[in-house]
Steps between C-alpha positions, in 0.01 A plus 500: 500500500188549297447519118224689356317404188240704322262307275163541327329172577176449304502883439533585872814685608684312779810585690634213686787465755687173482727373774671259262620564144440137413119521516353374167232676332289180545537511879441875515178454303371201693626572857504878519231602262279196557457455114486120509386454144865475395607155588825359639547172311854392442672810642767454228355670204413178320123466522362854447240500776640821626484694175401875529552798277763755565458810289286284274750217455469160656755379757533226755447681829682226698826591333467875518624697801247759605768765560610487132151613386490843661266727288350207305129424431392158610183321381384186670196287428305709752557812283369365162131539536338830473258488779252216432615476131768234447793555276454339149770241595309402806182480313664273232641268765144446638355466152754241390513311828881581508532377864453214713634521859561873463838517676694605181215712352606837642844466362366360167266797473778749580737337250224503229444865560866576475547290195211684318629844627837415365356428162629144514174302505387507145246241374730203457430229784867399486615857544262543799623164650870616457409831662327346797761221540633660830161434663435143611161334565503178691147438401596524130234762402725610222255460215253733675770741588630534148143556369434748772811704403414488127147610577599788725760607249228524229255679747764754590604548142126550393455758781806692393374506137166625621663768711 
């Protein structure tokens, strides 16, 4: 038996046939669509390396069955930049040296984008730390991550005011 799931992945409509309803979104992205920016860390929803946006909200893709997302819009790290122009969160991560080994960085960035989109980032560092607490960094780049999120939040707020 096959299951069909229709998704918009990084703005591109996709119709995928699945031979197993237990395929996670993470495995679908990495193995079927070759979008390997989304990382498989703990595979238990504890580290945040697999964070993507579904309909604008952040989720752990390792815990989400692909068949449950029929009709959803999925954004991965590969879908953030607009051509050669990086997303403001990506720019802020570079500017604040918010990464070391880079393994967790895609999940951190996607979580930060979701946090800002959800209106939960604010300017308070403690609030940002709490909002990002589902994303672990083994290298402990947390100071840079918090500053990058705060900077991106301010940049995006300034752009909204100017529009």
